[in-house]
N, C-alpha and C positions, 0 to 999 in steps of 0.2 A: 365204190367204183375203183376199179384198178387203173393206174396211170402207167403208161410205158415210155421208158427214156431210152433212146439207142445208147448214149454213153454221156454219162455223168462225171466220168473221171474220178478224182478224189474228193469230190463233195458230196455233201448228204443231199439225198432227194427223197421225196414223198412218193412211195410207191403204191400206195392205197390209202382209203380212208372211207369211214362210215359215221353214223350218228355217235357211236361208242368207241370208237378207237381212231388212230391214225398210224400208218406204218412208214417208217423211215429207213431206207436199206433195207426193206423186207423184215424190219423188226417191228412188232405191233406195240404200242404204247397205249394204254387206257388210262392215263393221268395227265394231268396238265404238264406242258413242257416247253421249252424255249429252243428253237431251231435256228440254227445259223448255217452257212454252207459249211463250216468246219465242225462246228460242235452239236450234239445233243445234250441238252440240259434237263433231266428229267426229275429235277428236285425243286422247280419250281412252286413254291407253295404259296397261293393267296387265298383271302378270305371269300365268301360269296360275293362281295362287294369289290370291283375294282375301284382302286384310288391311285393316286400319285404315288404313293408310298410302294403299293403292290406292283406297280408298273417300274418302279425303280430299276430293278435287276434286268428288266428287258431294255430300258433306255441306256443302260451301261453299254451295250453292244451297238449303239447308235445304228439302229437300222434305218435302212431306205424304206422299207416296207414294213408294216405292222398289221399282221392279219391274225384276228382273234377269232377262235372256234369256240361258240358258246354250247355245242352240244345239241342236244334234241329241243332245247328250249329257246325260244326266240326272245330278245329284248327289244323294246321299242326305241329306246335311247339308252346311252351311256352318259352318265353325268360325271365330269371330273371337276374338282374345285379350281 
């Protein structure tokens, strides 16, 4: 799905996504990443199972909204300790 935005200014924005990638500012990423309005952190490496430890790097940014994309696999629930 392509997404159109008239003016994002200096902020990052998602320009396209599919089941296998996400485009931020027209740059495609095929790996896990953390996206903030100011940064794209494409070195986020977590195990196959999310835990509080693996979410620690996310929570450092004190997000107002946390959106997790799981790719083509759907999970029925996410359990955190």
